[in-house]
N, C-alpha and C positions, 0 to 999 in steps of 0.2 A: 882590487882589496888590499891596502896596506894593512901588514900583521902589526902587532904589536910593538914592536923594533924599529917600523918606518915612523912613528909618531911625534913628529919635529917639537920641540919644546914646548913654540905661539900654541900648537893642539892639544898638547898634554896637562898646559896650563887651564887655557879651556875646559878641559875634558874638566879636572879636576873643581873649577869655578863650579860648574854646571849640578856637576856632582855631591857642591859641600852645599849649594842654595838650596837642592830639592830636597835635600836631607834636612836644611833646617824649614822649611819652608811648606813644601807640598805640593806646592803651586810647581806648574811645568813652565820653564825658564826661558826669557826668553834672550833675543839680542840683545837690546837696547838694557838690561839690567845686567846681562855678563859684562859689555864693552864700559859700565862705569866701574866695574873692576881691574881696566886692562887703559887706561888713559894714554899709554904709548902705542898701542893697537890705530888712534885714532878715530874707526868712526864703525858704527853700528853695523854696515852695511861687509866692513872687514871681517867683522866675528861672525854673522850671519852665511858669508862664504866656509868658515872653517865649520861652520855648524853641520854645515848641509853637507862637508868630506866627512864632519865624524857620522852623521847618521846612512852617508852613505855603505863607512866601515862598520855598521849595524852596533857605532857605541851607542846612539842616541835613537830613540824613538817620538812618535809626533803624535797622539792622542785624539787630537782633532784638528780640524786643518787648518783654522786659524790660534791654535795652541803656539808655546811654548813646545821644545824637548823634554823630553823626560831620561833617565840616564837605563839605557837596559841593561840583563846580567851581565853581558860582556863589558860593560864601562864599570859597575863594581866591581871584577872580577880585578879589570885592569887599575885602576885605582887600590886594592886589597891589595896588589903584589909590586904596582910601580910605587903608589903616590902615598900611598900610608902609612907614616912614617913612627917611632916613636912615639908614646906619649903619655906622660904623667899623667894619675889622675888628680893629683893633689892633694896636701898633705892629710886637710881636713880628712878627704873621700878615704884616705890609706887607712887613718886611725881609727874612722870607724868599721874598717872591715876588722882592722885589725882588733879591734876589742869588742866586736860582733861577736868572734869566729874565736878568740881566743878564752871567754872569762864564762864559767861555770860550764865547763862542758866536762862531763863527768862519764859520758857513756859516747861513742863513735856515734851511735843513731841521730843525738843531739845535733852534733857536730853536721852533720849530712844533710838536716832537715836548715840548719841555719843555715850554713852555706844557700843555698837555693834561694832561701830567703832575700840573703843579703846581695846574689846576684842581680837580682828580681828588681831591687830597691835602686842599685847601684845602677842596673845596664838600662832602664828602665823597657825591659822583654822580659819575655817569661823564662825561670831560671831551674835550670833545672838537674839533679843530680843522683848519678848510679852509684848506687854502695856496693861495694867488694861483693861479689860472689862468695856462696857456702866454698864452693871449687877452689879462687885465688887466695883463699884465709891458710893462718901460716899454724899448722899444730900443734898446741903447747902440752894439753891430758887430750886424753879421752875415757872416759870409762864408760861398760854395760851393766844397767841393771836390771837383773831376772825381775820379771812381774808375772801375774796366773796371765795363765790363758794363753801360753807360747808367745807372750808380747815382749817385746825387750825395751827401756829405757837407755835411750844414749844420749850421752850428754858428752859435749866438745866444747873444751874450752882452744881458743884460738885466737890468734892477734892479723888483723888490727880491731876485730869482735874482741868479746869480754865468753860471755856463755851462749850455749844455745842446746837445746836438745828437744828431742822425737823420739815417739816411738814407733817402732817397727813390731810388725805382723807379721810371726813367720807361721810357714806349714813346719818346720821341725822346734823341737825339744832341746835349748839349751843347758847344763847345768849351773850354776854361780862360777865352778872353777874354772869349766871351758869357760865363759865372758872374762873373766880377771886373766887367762894364759893370753885371748885374745886381746888383750886390752894392753898387759903389758907388754906383747911382741911390736904394738903400735906405738907404743910411747918411746919402747927404747931404741928402736931402729928408726925413726920417723919425727921425732920431735925436733919443730923449726924447718919442714919440710913444706910445700904447700900440697892440699890433699888434691889437685890435681898429680900433683909431680908424683905423690903417693899409690896414686891410681894406675899411672905409667908404671913404678915400680914393681907393684905388686903383680901386674900383670908377667911381664919379663921375669919375676922368681918363679912364677908359680910355671914358667916352661922350662927355665934353668934348674931349678930345685924341687920338682917334681914329688920324686920320690923322699928326700929328708925333709919337708916337711909340709908333706900331702895334708894331714889332718889338720894340723894347724892353721895353713894358711887356705883349706876350704871354709871354715870358719872365720878366718881374714876377710875372704871372697862374702861370703853370706853375709856378715854380719854391718861389713864396711864400703866391700865396692859395690856389694848388689843391695845394701841395705838403708844406711847412710847418708852414699854417694847415688841412690839408684835414678833420682832425677836430677837434672843439672839446672835447676832454679836459679834465675840471675838474681842478681843482688837487689837490693830496695830501693826504688825508684822515690826520686822526691822530686816537685814543683809546685811550683809558687811565682801566683802572678799572672796567672792564665788571665785574667778580668782586664791584663791591662791588655791582651788582644781588641779584645769591645774600644776600647778607647779609640783606636789607631784608623784614618778614613780608608787607607787600604783596603779593609777590612768591612767595607759598608755594602758589599755584595753580599747578599743570602746566602748564597750558595758556597761562596771563598768561607765565611766565617764558619758555616755549618760543618764543613768538611775539615780545619783544622783544629777548630773544637774538639769536634769527635774523635780526633785521633790524639791529640793531647791527654781524651777521658781512658784512652784505649791506649794505657799503656804497652802493651808488648811490640805498638809499631814506634813509641821514644826508648825501648829498652836495646830494640835493634838498632836504631839509631845509633846510641853512648854506645850499645856493645863495638860498632866498628871501628870507633874510634880508640877503644883500650887493643883491639886486635890491627892495629896500624902499626905502620911500621918506626913513624911517625912519634915522635917523643914531644912536639909541642904544638899549637895551637892550629886547628885545625878546621877550614871556612868552606861549606857549600852553599851557593847563592843559585837561590830560583830551580831552573831546571839542574844543575847539578846535580840537586838530589836526586836519587832513585826513585823515591816514591813521589807518586803524584801528587800526592797532597801536601808536597812542601814546596812544588812550583811556584808556589807567589810567595814564600819564605826563606828568609839566611836561617841560616845553623851554625854557630859558632861554639866548638868542642876544647877537648886537651883534658887531656890523661892525668887521672891523679895514679900517686905513688907513694907504694910503702917500702920504702927501702931499697928504692930504686924500680923498683917491681911496679908495673902498669896493672893497679886491682880494680878502677873504678875510673869514672867519667865523669864531667860538668860540665855543663854550656847556657847559652841562652838558643833562645827562640826569638823570630820578631820577621815582620816583614823585610823587602828586602830593601827598604828605603830605612835604611838605622843609619846610627854616627858609627861606624865602623869603628875609626879610633880608639872611640873610648870603650866601646863594647868588648874589640878583642886584648884592649891593656887588661878592664876588667877581668876578660876570663883568663886570662895571663896569672896574673895576679895572685887571683883565687885558687887557682890549680895550685899555685907553688905553696902558698901560706894555709893552701887543709893539706899539703900532699906533708907538706913539715909538723903540722900538728897530728897526723895521724900515725906518723911514724916515731914520732914522741909519746905516744898518749899512753 
């Protein structure tokens, strides 16, 4: 069996033609249809031999005995890695994206919601956006306000979001003076730090400076580390275009569509999928095709994702989900373009 490096130009061209035609029509591709695109190869018999070799090497499948061939996950991967070159979206499409995401965006949440909608409309797939988690945001200011019954209101002003608040229910009582001292310490020492980094630094200081900051750090730990950041909550998830899945012939199988729609409704699975993108060392677009996905519900689908950056830090992710039969060049270009624009808008918000 030949590996990818051994495919000569004729086989590569034939494979690319089959992928593009199948993506366009959704119908198995026969040798006659391919031969019409390559008159220099003379006969459909020559094309049939090349297609048989591609099938033997795992690039093509034959759903029915008399039908043409369809690309496999391996074919899509080869096409994406070796043959899907850079593609412009077109000026009208880029202008639509720019205007949609740049106008009337007063809060990051509005930007994230619009981004998922734009991704879906331009790519014709399901658009996904995972916003920054609380721990990924940069501290601008924090305030603690004493409430009755040992409750404390925490107000966190952060970038790239604006204001978030949370009520803590504590076992011990704090005076407002203690709360102010704790907030002053955090604002003075850690303004501009990510909340995740603050947590790690505080653990270190509690070990190294225990005697010097014993009481103050204890209050910081109670109110901030084990209070405001007690639960590592994921960022908000925005999904748009789920109904587009119902229009795709790949999902006429009710079991497949139920599995995928169920996963789209179960946000924890989508968050896990997008979180891998944030944690990945890769800074660009990432593509998982069919069974390359560890999640079984994605074995009939492709996910194309890219990180969202806030001042060069990956704080979220966006992408599209659809069947493996998708217009890869357009989807990849769309995700890449929207990720760069969203990162720029978020960083200058």
